[in-house]
N, C-alpha and C positions, 0 to 999 in steps of 0.2 A: 837804284843805279839804272843809268843807262847808256846801250849800248852806243857809243859816241862813233860808228861808223852810218848807220843809220837813224841815228832820231828817235831809235824803239824803244822805252821802258821795260823793264820788263816785269816777272809775271807778279814780284811785293808793289811795285807801282800800281800797277796796273788792281790791285786790291786797295792800295793804298784807297785812290781814286776811288774804287767802289764803293768801300766801307763811310767816306766823303759825305757818297751821294744818299746813301741809308739814314744820315741822320739828317738830308736836304730833304727827303721825300716822306718822314716822321715831324719836320717840322711844315714842309707842308700840304699835309695834311691840317693837323690842327692849325692851320691859322688858317687855311676857307674853311674850320667848322665855327672855330672862335672870331670871325671878324670877316662881314659881311665884306666881297670884294676885294682881303687881303691874298696875297702872295708873300711868300718869306722864302731862303734860305741859308744855310750856312754859308756858302760863297760868294753869295749877293744880300751882306746883312743890313745895308744902308737904303732897304724900302725899295730897292729894284725888284722888275716883277716878271725877269724875262729867267725862264732856264736854260741856261746854256750849254750846248755838247760842241768841241774842236776836234776832229778826226787828223787833222795838221799842225803842225808847230813845235816848239819845248813845250813840254808840263810846265805850269804857272800857279799860285799859290789859288787864283781865282777858277781857273778854267782847263782843269785837268785834261789833259788830249785821249783819247779811247783810241786802244789799237784792237786789231787783231790777233787771240779769239776772243776776246771779253763778249763769251757768250751767256748770255741774256740767264741770271737768276733771278727770282720773286724776289729774293731777299736784297739785292744790288740794285736791282729795282730798273735797271736798262741793261739792254745789249743783245750783238749779234744772233739770230733766231736762222738757221736752215742756211749757210754760208761758206759753206767749204771753200768754195776758191776765192773768198775775198780777201782782199793783198794791202797791205797795210806801209804808207810809202811815206816821205816828210811832207807830202802835199795833200796827204788825206788818204779818203779808204776808195778802191775799187775794185767792180770784180768783171772776169770778162762778159757775162751777162745780165748775172741775178744778186743781191744778196738784199737782208730784211735789218730791219733796225729796231726794235720796243723800246718804250718806255711806259714804267705805271704813271697812271695821271686817275685821278679823283675825276667822276663822270663831271662832263664841261664840254664848254666848247673853246676851242682854243686857233690862235694863229701862229702857226708854222711857217719857218722861215730858212731856207735852205740855201747854203753854197755850195753850188757844184761843180764841180770841174775838178782840174788842179793834175789832172794823167798829166804824163810824155802823149799818149793818145789820145785824136778827137774822140771825146768821147759822147755818146746822145741815149738823153736821162731820160726812161718813164716813171714817173711816182704814181702807185695809188697807195691808199692810206683806206685802215680796219675790214671792211669786208668785201677788199679788192676794187674800191671806189678809184677810178684814175680822175689825178686831181693835180701832173703835172703831164705834159704831152711833149714828145722826141725835141729835149736840149739838148741843141750840138752845140759842144765848148771847145775850140783849139784845142791843142795840149799846151799845156802850162798853162789856159787863161781859167778866168770863173766866169758862175754866172746865179745869181739870186735870185730867185722863186718866192713869193708867199701864197699861201692859203690856209682854210679854212679848215678845220675837220672838229664834229662831236667826236665824244667818251663817252660810254652807255657799259652801264653797268650789270651786264644779265644777272640771272638767277642762282642762289648757288649751283656748284658744277655746271657754267655754261664756259665751256673753250674754245666758242665761237670767236673766229676776232675782232666781230663790232661788238660784243657784249662781254669779254673779259678786263675790261679795267685799264687794257693798256693801249698806248697809243703803238698801232704796227704799220711801218713805212715798207714797202717796197718796192727797192729802186733795180729797177730792170731796164736792158736795152743794148748797147754795143759800147760795151766799156762803162758802163755807169759810177758815177764817182761823184764822192760827198769829200765836204772839206768843213760842213760845220752849219750847223743845227740848232734855229733857237726857238726856241716853246716863250709862249705869253697867256694865256687869260684873254678871254673875245668875248664879245655881247653881241660879235654875227651871224649869222645864220651861214655853216657850210657854206663855202662859195670855194670851188676848184682855181685855179690859177688861169 
């Protein structure tokens, strides 16, 4: 069910999306082990190579919408971390100063594409990845507008018990600035070296 006044799905829908993504990550990991360069998922079964997350719009069969709170759980494979001020709207997610989004990924290098903006007010967004590495600097987006940025990130898996941001086996993206805002996130494997925008 969806709250018709704001377009935000209830907890059951969020958990349904999380259930789907749990299967996505199981298939993804199996594909990477079994087929060199392969990348598959339940939401994109026809050979697509990009993992999509939408934070705006209405849910549909192949692009679930992620809404706050959607707190990160290892079993779900994705979610927000340490983001108590996060706000979800029909145009995306935003916070006064900071929020963080994590995704479980196999070790490797990935191309990350973000669609920023969507907030009513102007947003200024900086993005750090993994061990607080700056990837995107001071992107100004006018109220109601959007901007697309792309960068590459290397995901590492540390030794057992390694909980550092650089060795925890998760993509960690920190969004900060003035009204930092996010509408979409796309992730796909890359053979490039890690490069910021």
